N, C-alpha and C positions, 0 to 999 in steps of 0.2 A: 503494500500499499504506500503510495507517495503522499507526503504531506506537503501541502501548498501553503505559501505565504499569502497574505491578503494582496489581491491585485491592486497595484498603484498607478496603472495606466491603462489606456484603452486596449492596448496591445496585449497586456497581461489579462485584462478582463476577457478579451476574446479567446485567449488560450485556455482560460478556465472553462468558459462556455463549451469550447471544442471538447476539452477533456470530459466534461460532463455528459455531452451528446455522444462521444465515442464509448464512454463507459456504459451509457444506457443502451446503446445499440448492441453491445456485447451481451448485456443481460437479456435483451429481448431475443437474442439468438438461443438463449438457454431456457427461456421461460415465457409464458404468455404475457403480454403488456400489462394485464390486470394483476400480475403477481409482483410487478416491479414496485419497489417502495423507495421513498426518498432516503430513509435511513441506510438502505443498502447501497443505493447510488453514492451517498456520502462516503460510506465506509470504503467502498472500492475506489473512489477518486481521491481519498484523503482529505475530505472536508466534513465538518460537522453539518448535520441537516440544516441548521440555521444559516450556515455559510453558503450552502447550495442555493438557499432561497435568495441570496444576494444577487444571483445570476439569472434565476428563473423564478417566477411567481409561484409555481406549483409544480407537482410532478406531471400534471396533465399538460403543462406548457412545454416541458421537455419533450414529452412523447408526441405532442402535436408538431413540434419543430422537427423531430426525427421522422415523423410521418410525411411531412412535407419534403424533406430531403430525399427520403426513399422513393417517394412518388415521382419527383422530378427526375432521379436516376433511371427509374423504369421507363418513363416516357422518352427520355433521351436515348435509351437503348432500343426502343421498339422500331424506329424507322429502318435500321439495318436489318433486323429480324423480318419485318414485313417486306422489305425490298427483296429479300431472298426467297420468300415463300409465296408471294402473291403473283398471279397471272394476269396482267393488265387486260388481255383480250378475252378473258373467260367472261361468262355471264355473271350478273349480279348475284345469283344464288351461289355459285361456285366461289366467287370472290368473298362473299359474306361467310361461308363456311371456313374458308382459308384464314380470314381475319380472325375469326373466333378461335380456330385452332392455335394460331400463332400467339395470340393474346394469352390463351390458357397455358401454354407451354412457358411462356415467359413468367407467369404468375406462379405456376406450380413449383418453380425453382426459386420463388422468392417468399418464404414463409413469413418473414418479418413484416413485410409489406402487407400481406394478406391479413395478418393478425391485427396490425394497427388500423387498417381500413375497417375491419369488423368491429373494432372498439370505438371508432371516432365518434359516433353520434351518441351512443349510450353511456360512454365513459369519458372519453378524452375532451369532449366539448363542455363538460361540467367542471366546476371548481376553477373556472378561469375568469379574468377580468373581462369586461366588455372590450377593452383594447386589444387584448390577446385574441379573444373570439373573432373580433373584426379582422385582425391581421391574419389569422388562420384561414378564415373564410375567403378572403382575397387570394390568398395563396391556392386554396382548393379550387376556386373558380379558374385560376390560370392554369392549373393542372388539367382541369376538364377541358378547357379550351385547347390545350396542347394535344390532348388525345382526340378531341373533335377534329382538329387540323388533319389528323391521320385518316380519320373516316373520310373527311372531304377528298382527300388525296386518292385514296384507294377505292372508295365506294361513292363516287361523285354524285351518283343518282339520289343519294340520301343527304345531300348538302344542306337543305333547309332544316332537316331534323337532327343534324349531327350532334349538336350540343345537348339536346334533350336526351338522345340515345345514350351518349357517353355518360350522362349523369345516372340513367337507369343502369348502366353496365356497372358503374362503380357501386351502386347500391347492391346489385347482384353479387359482386365479388365478395363483399363483406357478409351478406347473408349466407352464401354458399359456404364460405370458410367456417363460420362459426358452427354451421350445422354439420360440418364434416369432421369436427373435432370432439367426439363423444367423450364424457368424463370417464374416469377409471371405473366408477360404479356402473356405468352404461356398458362399457366393454366387457365387464365381468357377467352382466346380465345377458349379453349377446351370446357370449361363450357358453353360458349355462342353457340358453334357450335360443337357438339360431332364428327361430321364427319371429323374434322380437326385432331382429335387424331388417325386416322386410323394407322398411322406409329409410334405412341409413343411407346417407349420401356420401359418395366418394367425390373428392373435390374436383379433380380434373375433368372427368367426363360429364359431371353434373354441370360445371360452369361452361364448358364448351357447348353443350347442348342449349343452355339457357341463353348465352350469348348469341348463338347462331339463330335461336328462335326470336330474340329481340330484333335482330338485324332483318331477318326474314319478314317480321310483322311490322316493320317501319315502312310506311308508303313512300315510294320513290317520288320525289318532286312535290311532296306535300308541304304546305306552308307551316311554319313553326308557330 
């Protein structure tokens, strides 16, 4: 554990914030975001809980900033993945399925982002100030716009509905993720009685099917 001196310059302050975010990211690779605590963040980064709160207003603000960074990284990586998998001359249905498949593969490899997206509305957007809430929501809108730009590029028939479609996709990602992560008690129950798992969701096939369905059900050329 590293022990930090109090930051005395803006550069030092940014280094502290970076250390807190990097530590929280490592924790989110080990456990669900809901299990991350300020006390453990502070212990790992070498700061008392009260000192962590000098750099972020709350645990939720830390996780929201981490979510924004992960979301930006994901959307920055998507163009290359889509460029390698999409067939521009294919019909809309085929391109829609390819888009859904590529998006799903990228998310299946990014458990931390999926977990943070699943927690954003029910957990992370609570216990934050109006200023932090507004800052995060502006970032989220920018991230949705970046994804919508990819829809417009690869599925131009859906241009007018791209932003709404992307907002729906983000909601589906979080919902499918949380339902595909059963508790230990549920897993034990499934093992004892496999019939109970009849409605259990597997993340990748369920997400791909739902995103493809959303794309297919979005009217081409409709007004937003």
